[in-house]
N, C-alpha and C positions, 0 to 999 in steps of 0.2 A: 045396268046402273052405273058402271065405271066409266063408260063412254060419255054418259051425261055429265058426270062429275068433271072429267077432263074438258069437256066443252065449256062448262061454266067457268072453270079456272082459266081457260084460254080467252074467253070473252072478258073476264075481269082484267087480265093482263093487257089486253088490247085497249080497253077503256082507260086504264092507268097510263099506258103509253101515249094515247091520244091527248090526255089531259096534260101530261108533262110536255109533249111537243107543242101544244097550243100555248102553254105558259111561256116556253122558250121563244116562240115566234113573236108573241105580243109584248113581252117584257125584256127580251134580250137586246143587246146592242151588237149588231152583226156588221158594223162598218165603223170607220173612224168618225163619221158623222154622228152615228148613234152613240159612240163613246163620249164624244164632246157634249152632246145633248144631255147625256145622263150624269156627267161629272162636273159640269161648270154652269155658272149662273147666266141666264139669258140677259142680254143687254141690248134691247131693241133700239135704244137711242144711239148706239154706235154702229148700226147696220150701214152698209154702203148700198144704197138703193134697195132693190129687191133681190140682188144677186149675192151679196156677201152678208151672211147672217152672223151677228156678233154675240160672243159670250165673254165673260170675264172670270179672272181668277186672282187671288191675292198672292199667288206664287210668281216667281220670276219666269220669263220666257224659256230659259234653259230647263227649269224644272218641269214646266208644263209640257215642253217638248219631250223630255225624258219619260214622263208619265204616258203620253199619247203613243210614242214610238215603242214603248215596252208592250203596250196592248196591241198596237197595229203598226207593223213595220212599213214605212213608206217606200215607194218605188224610187224616189229621189228626195234629197234634202239639201237645202242651202241655208247657211247661217252667216250673217254678217252683223254689223253694229246696229242695223235697223230692226232686226228680228230674226225669226226662224220661219222658213218656208218649206212646208212638207207637201210633196206631190204624191197622190195616190192614183189609182186607175181612173176614177171618175171625179174625184174631189181634191180640193186643196185645203190645207189647214195652215193658216198664216197666223203666227203668234208674235204680237208686237208689244213692246214694253209700255206700261203706264207708270204714273208716278208711284203707285202702290200696287204692283202686280202686273197683270197682262190682259190684253184683249186678244181673243181667239176668233178669227174670221173663217167661217166655213163657206166655200164657194165651189161651184162646178168648175172643172178644168176649162171648159169652153169659154168662160168669161174670166177666170183667174189668170190663165196664161197670158192673154193680151194685157191685162192690168199690171202684172208683175214682171213682164218680160224685160223691162229696162233694169230691173233689180237682179233677177235670177239669170238672165241671159241664156247661155247654153248649159247652165248647170242643171236645169230641169230638163230631162229627156221628154220627148213628146210621145204619147201613146202608151201602150201597155209595156211594162218592163222598164228597164233603165237605159235602153239603147236608143240612139237617134240615127237611123239610117234612112237615106233617101229611097225613092221608089223608082228611079230611072234604070236604064239598061246597065247591067253590070253592078248594080247597087248591092253592097254587102259582100262582095267577093274579095 
């Protein structure tokens, strides 16, 4: 009878663990993209085509940037008078000022880097991490 009781307790813990894991997967934000989607208001009228998805905040770009980078540390960051440009492994988060707050643009790096290259230049490293090393013979030595 004691083995049966331990079996029932084990199954109960397994079911509870599965429910908690399922909740975390479906309702958690596991990326900077998810964080922005969960914390800021969608503004489809400010989208740039189908590539850059827009959100808004009543906070200044510097405060929005501080909130996002506290939750998700970027691989690279560039700040100038036009806005804040955050680079992550696969995504970019660009925060531009509005008259009353900020517009936050989410975009994949494959389209964001060419779009913002004239602004960020070599400040954004390319690829994973924050280094920009070529791939030729003797590169990185």
